[in-house]
Backbone as CSV, one residue per row, in Angstrom:
resi,resn,N_x,N_y,N_z,CA_x,CA_y,CA_z,C_x,C_y,C_z
1,MET,131.304,71.810,104.296,130.086,72.109,104.132,129.828,73.546,104.818
2,SER,128.328,73.235,104.157,128.072,75.153,104.086,127.377,75.218,104.753
3,LEU,127.388,76.213,105.813,126.232,77.000,106.796,125.797,78.407,105.950
4,ILE,125.228,78.040,106.580,124.068,79.448,106.166,124.420,81.127,106.858
5,LYS,124.697,82.316,106.600,124.505,83.167,107.337,123.406,83.987,108.361
6,LEU,123.250,83.582,110.003,121.962,83.846,109.604,121.763,85.188,109.893
7,ALA,122.107,86.656,109.556,121.724,87.839,109.045,121.573,87.375,107.659
8,SER,122.033,86.752,107.288,121.189,87.253,105.518,119.787,86.711,105.503
9,LEU,119.360,85.653,106.117,117.570,85.464,106.172,116.864,86.484,107.422
10,ALA,117.719,87.551,108.037,116.932,88.125,108.686,116.620,89.467,107.757
11,ALA,114.992,90.054,107.873,114.149,90.863,106.418,114.620,92.308,107.018
12,ASP,114.858,92.667,106.527,115.271,94.565,106.196,113.681,94.926,106.692
13,LEU,113.706,95.819,107.535,112.080,96.524,108.532,112.273,97.626,107.856
14,LYS,113.473,97.942,107.834,113.049,100.101,107.867,112.322,99.944,106.166
15,LYS,113.508,98.416,104.728,112.613,98.868,104.121,110.668,98.266,103.588
16,GLU,111.457,97.691,104.526,109.488,96.331,104.682,108.233,98.199,105.289
17,ARG,108.598,98.562,105.921,107.911,100.044,105.847,107.467,100.772,106.031
18,ASP,109.023,101.210,105.047,109.279,102.721,103.893,108.852,102.631,102.675
19,GLY,108.893,101.647,102.120,108.640,100.552,100.750,110.027,100.852,100.038
20,ASP,110.247,100.161,98.456,111.233,99.735,98.352,111.132,100.063,96.214
21,TRP,111.607,100.336,95.931,111.702,99.831,94.305,111.708,98.312,94.125
22,ILE,110.478,97.047,93.546,110.946,95.762,93.229,110.478,96.140,91.296
23,GLU,111.190,95.985,91.128,111.400,95.484,89.590,111.049,93.972,89.630
24,VAL,109.711,94.134,88.819,108.669,93.115,87.511,109.524,92.140,86.609
25,LYS,110.261,93.369,86.074,111.291,91.985,84.998,110.572,91.058,84.224
26,ASP,109.530,90.183,84.250,108.828,89.385,83.651,107.819,88.566,84.045
27,TRP,106.302,88.227,83.498,105.198,88.192,84.325,104.959,86.960,83.157
28,PRO,103.734,86.292,83.327,103.515,84.940,83.032,102.403,85.463,82.390
29,GLY,101.131,84.323,81.499,100.053,85.057,80.736,99.985,86.825,79.925
30,LEU,100.810,86.929,79.577,100.800,88.072,79.431,100.666,87.901,77.569
31,ASP,100.859,87.534,77.652,99.946,86.391,75.347,99.742,85.923,75.794
32,PRO,98.580,86.093,75.493,97.282,84.396,74.909,97.203,83.473,74.545
33,GLU,98.814,83.739,73.537,99.155,82.707,72.987,100.092,81.912,73.089
34,LYS,100.096,82.027,74.639,101.362,81.204,75.315,101.100,81.609,76.943
35,PRO,99.831,80.890,77.137,99.635,81.614,78.772,100.988,81.721,79.836
36,ASN,101.541,79.968,79.560,102.215,79.710,81.002,103.814,80.319,80.153
37,VAL,103.578,81.562,79.588,105.531,81.605,79.267,105.090,83.563,79.978
38,SER,106.465,83.533,80.148,106.451,85.274,80.645,107.548,85.709,79.790
39,ILE,106.494,86.667,80.033,106.788,87.934,79.176,107.305,89.510,79.593
40,PRO,109.428,89.773,78.891,109.672,90.278,79.696,109.266,91.296,79.173
41,VAL,109.150,92.590,80.702,108.203,94.006,80.988,109.279,94.688,81.551
42,PRO,110.531,95.130,80.886,111.677,96.336,80.870,110.983,97.403,81.544
43,GLY,111.878,97.750,82.229,111.286,99.078,82.974,109.677,99.368,84.320
44,LEU,108.776,98.009,84.747,107.759,97.822,85.313,109.327,97.997,87.119
45,ALA,108.421,98.645,87.725,108.643,98.321,88.956,107.780,99.254,89.341
46,PHE,107.653,98.433,91.299,106.696,99.422,91.569,107.646,99.690,93.458
47,ASN,106.390,100.429,93.821,107.163,101.432,95.074,106.467,100.497,96.016
48,VAL,106.890,99.684,96.761,106.153,99.000,97.522,106.530,98.412,99.293
49,ARG,104.993,99.017,100.190,106.031,98.432,101.790,105.458,96.827,101.112
50,SER,106.207,96.561,102.824,105.620,94.874,102.093,104.784,93.851,102.671
51,MET,104.564,92.675,102.607,102.483,92.396,103.801,102.633,91.800,104.860
52,ASN,103.898,92.637,105.641,104.775,92.500,107.027,104.266,93.633,107.685
53,TYR,104.233,94.451,106.842,104.004,96.188,107.518,103.049,96.059,108.025
54,PRO,103.133,96.077,109.426,102.158,96.233,110.604,100.560,96.700,110.589
55,PRO,100.253,97.879,109.913,98.977,98.757,109.674,98.557,98.099,108.563
56,PHE,99.256,97.791,107.042,98.960,96.299,106.185,98.520,95.502,107.039
57,VAL,98.784,94.797,107.818,98.764,92.826,108.074,96.957,93.427,109.411
58,VAL,97.600,94.555,110.083,96.210,94.684,110.298,94.791,94.620,109.788
59,ALA,94.383,95.169,109.303,93.830,96.388,108.122,93.664,94.669,106.906
60,ARG,94.397,94.084,106.766,93.700,92.832,105.934,93.018,91.416,106.846
61,GLN,93.533,91.530,108.434,92.634,90.418,109.231,91.239,91.457,109.315
62,ALA,91.482,92.791,109.286,89.980,93.140,109.720,88.932,93.329,107.716
63,ALA,89.789,93.215,106.703,88.934,92.780,105.355,88.230,91.418,105.799
64,LEU,89.056,90.280,105.732,89.321,89.293,105.948,87.817,88.433,106.597
65,GLU,88.367,88.970,108.654,87.005,89.412,109.094,85.672,89.200,108.437
66,LYS,85.621,90.502,107.254,84.062,91.261,107.252,83.639,91.223,106.309
67,LEU,85.139,89.883,105.475,84.224,89.081,104.067,83.891,87.744,104.209
68,ARG,84.139,86.965,105.409,83.877,86.238,106.178,82.317,86.193,106.767
69,GLN,81.485,87.220,107.314,80.820,87.731,107.759,79.887,88.179,106.934
70,ASP,80.000,88.838,105.343,79.099,89.035,104.735,78.679,87.798,103.670
71,TYR,80.134,87.247,103.683,80.063,85.564,102.564,80.245,84.355,103.444
72,PRO,78.980,83.955,104.183,79.477,82.744,105.772,80.113,81.743,104.414
73,ASP,79.500,81.229,103.524,79.457,80.839,102.161,80.934,80.128,102.088
74,GLY,81.459,81.347,102.005,83.034,81.662,100.980,82.934,81.333,100.076
75,ASN,81.892,82.015,99.413,81.960,82.246,97.334,82.373,83.954,97.973
76,VAL,83.045,85.045,97.964,83.154,85.561,97.784,83.316,86.784,95.846
77,PRO,81.939,86.629,95.461,81.731,88.068,94.240,83.631,88.002,93.772
78,SER,84.201,88.076,92.440,85.194,88.615,92.283,84.976,89.664,92.382
79,ASP,84.542,90.264,91.915,84.434,92.133,92.146,84.509,92.575,93.567
80,VAL,84.322,91.839,93.791,84.077,92.503,96.030,85.552,91.825,96.210
81,GLN,85.834,91.116,95.746,87.227,90.544,96.149,88.395,91.105,95.365
82,ALA,87.785,91.830,94.345,88.868,92.558,93.799,89.167,94.128,94.803
83,ARG,88.248,94.394,94.801,87.677,96.472,95.841,88.352,95.642,97.036
84,SER,87.966,94.720,97.843,88.898,94.706,98.873,90.575,94.341,98.600
85,ASP,90.854,93.842,97.896,91.989,93.549,97.486,92.674,94.809,97.770
86,GLY,91.721,95.229,96.526,92.653,97.026,95.725,92.466,98.122,96.683
87,LEU,91.773,97.854,97.848,91.699,99.125,98.454,93.124,98.743,99.897
88,LEU,93.312,97.588,100.723,94.029,97.494,100.741,95.994,97.654,100.114
89,ALA,96.343,97.258,99.005,96.815,97.620,98.307,97.301,99.287,97.747
90,THR,96.258,99.717,97.815,96.587,101.142,97.657,96.318,101.841,98.706
91,GLU,96.371,101.724,99.996,95.617,101.995,101.556,97.039,102.133,101.784
92,HIS,98.191,100.581,101.878,99.095,100.728,102.481,100.406,99.418,102.069
93,LEU,100.135,99.096,100.413,101.211,98.478,99.932,101.757,99.349,99.259
94,LEU,101.340,99.756,98.015,101.836,100.633,96.963,101.578,101.917,96.974
95,ILE,103.302,102.798,96.291,103.748,103.780,97.166,104.196,104.642,95.699
96,GLY,104.466,104.136,95.402,104.782,104.249,93.873,104.883,103.572,92.361
97,TRP,105.078,103.970,91.461,104.993,102.636,89.910,106.213,104.129,88.961
98,LYS,106.874,102.990,87.864,107.030,102.653,86.883,107.303,102.522,85.328
99,GLY,106.992,102.656,84.655,106.790,101.405,83.224,106.202,101.308,83.024
100,LEU,104.610,102.638,83.590,103.139,102.726,82.597,103.298,103.321,82.058
101,ASP,102.432,103.379,81.389,102.123,105.168,80.879,101.376,106.441,80.776
102,VAL,100.899,105.734,82.128,100.199,106.666,83.164,101.066,107.296,85.061
103,ASP,100.958,108.612,84.833,102.017,108.847,85.844,100.773,107.995,86.892
104,TYR,101.725,108.192,88.318,100.902,107.427,89.845,100.431,108.574,90.275
105,SER,99.914,108.875,90.675,98.425,109.135,91.489,98.025,108.830,92.529
106,PRO,97.340,108.905,93.310,96.317,108.141,94.587,95.459,107.860,94.150
107,GLU,94.603,108.798,93.388,93.177,108.388,92.352,93.553,108.159,91.656
108,LEU,93.931,107.792,90.684,94.289,106.607,89.550,94.314,104.844,90.289
109,VAL,95.294,104.941,90.839,95.542,104.132,91.653,94.569,103.293,92.235
110,GLN,93.675,103.587,93.189,92.502,103.369,93.302,91.410,103.085,92.790
111,SER,91.359,103.592,91.611,90.995,103.347,90.430,91.066,101.837,89.784
112,VAL,92.428,101.767,89.813,93.311,100.743,88.536,92.929,99.029,89.785
113,LEU,93.678,100.240,91.407,93.913,98.153,91.345,92.060,98.283,92.345
114,THR,91.337,98.808,92.532,89.611,98.470,92.957,89.428,97.111,91.704
115,ALA,89.746,97.702,90.240,88.930,97.232,89.137,89.177,95.449,89.069
116,GLU,87.933,94.521,88.244,88.721,93.479,88.813,89.192,93.324,87.362
117,GLU,88.702,93.904,86.005,89.731,93.918,84.481,91.568,93.798,85.548
118,HIS,92.418,94.494,86.195,93.732,95.021,86.344,93.971,93.686,87.642
119,ARG,93.207,93.075,87.508,93.382,92.323,88.158,95.669,91.562,88.281
120,THR,96.366,91.654,86.426,97.337,91.595,86.164,98.154,92.573,87.506
121,VAL,97.761,93.483,87.712,98.716,95.453,87.715,98.216,94.540,89.111
122,ARG,97.047,94.849,89.826,97.262,93.975,91.940,97.698,93.185,91.797
123,SER,98.038,91.962,91.421,99.138,90.210,91.468,100.229,91.127,90.980
124,MET,101.157,92.082,90.127,102.012,92.448,89.978,102.033,93.522,91.487
125,VAL,100.924,94.096,92.188,101.781,94.928,92.940,102.101,94.147,94.616
126,TRP,101.319,93.123,94.670,101.251,92.629,95.820,102.080,90.687,95.953
127,TRP,102.758,90.366,94.144,104.243,89.526,94.086,105.313,90.576,94.612
128,CYS,104.592,91.974,94.503,106.696,92.387,94.615,106.393,92.777,96.371
129,ALA,105.267,93.251,96.765,105.278,93.117,98.481,105.596,92.464,99.235
130,ASN,105.228,90.909,98.269,105.796,90.046,99.715,106.631,89.435,99.295
131,ARG,108.206,90.362,98.172,109.860,90.691,98.480,109.963,91.224,99.020
132,VAL,109.285,92.781,99.718,110.502,93.310,100.289,111.088,93.245,101.466
133,GLY,111.848,93.911,101.527,113.074,93.572,102.989,113.699,92.426,103.335
134,LYS,112.645,91.167,101.657,113.725,90.088,102.261,115.119,90.531,101.485
135,LYS,116.350,89.553,101.394,117.857,88.766,101.671,117.809,87.793,101.024
136,GLN,119.540,88.085,99.732,119.805,86.940,98.851,120.457,86.634,100.356
137,VAL,120.042,84.803,100.692,120.818,84.128,100.889,122.170,84.326,101.617
138,GLU,123.076,83.854,102.105,124.623,83.865,102.258,125.266,83.220,102.853
139,PHE,125.890,81.935,102.295,126.330,80.670,102.599,127.377,80.825,102.779
140,ILE,128.604,80.522,104.350,129.079,80.369,104.467,130.576,78.832,104.208
141,GLU,132.238,79.161,104.174,132.007,77.239,103.924,132.783,77.176,105.855
142,ALA,131.937,76.217,106.025,132.824,76.308,107.523,133.996,74.240,107.740
143,ALA,134.286,74.539,108.504,136.242,74.133,108.450,135.403,72.689,108.915
144,VAL,136.190,71.422,108.512,135.488,70.671,108.456,136.451,70.421,109.633
145,LYS,135.877,69.270,110.070,136.800,68.979,111.986,137.215,67.287,112.159
146,ASN,137.988,66.624,112.363,138.432,65.309,111.645,138.023,64.717,112.920
């Protein structure tokens, strides 16, 4: 019988708060002819903090409350949502990138991540931020008792 090692389920809080490089490796939808096929993106990585980073959690909740007040019917325009999500990622999640044809700079990052048309980059950053601090689950074999 296999058991899960409890320590392997614990988050790495240092990486969640300080950031870590997460490789994207491949991404679906980059080929309009094959929208469901993941295309390799070698060398693309983002240095991000976790979506569990405490200042992000607080800021995200405040942003959601503001959107609820501004759009009580729940129909937030896509450009407004992009700006909100992009500002959160810029201010709290993204620390750096590599593998893009432009160097990372705070000014560029904000203009990219808040632009509606850069939803793919924004989605990649959020995807990476959702993986920071997670460990590979470990199993151990337990002796079977008779």
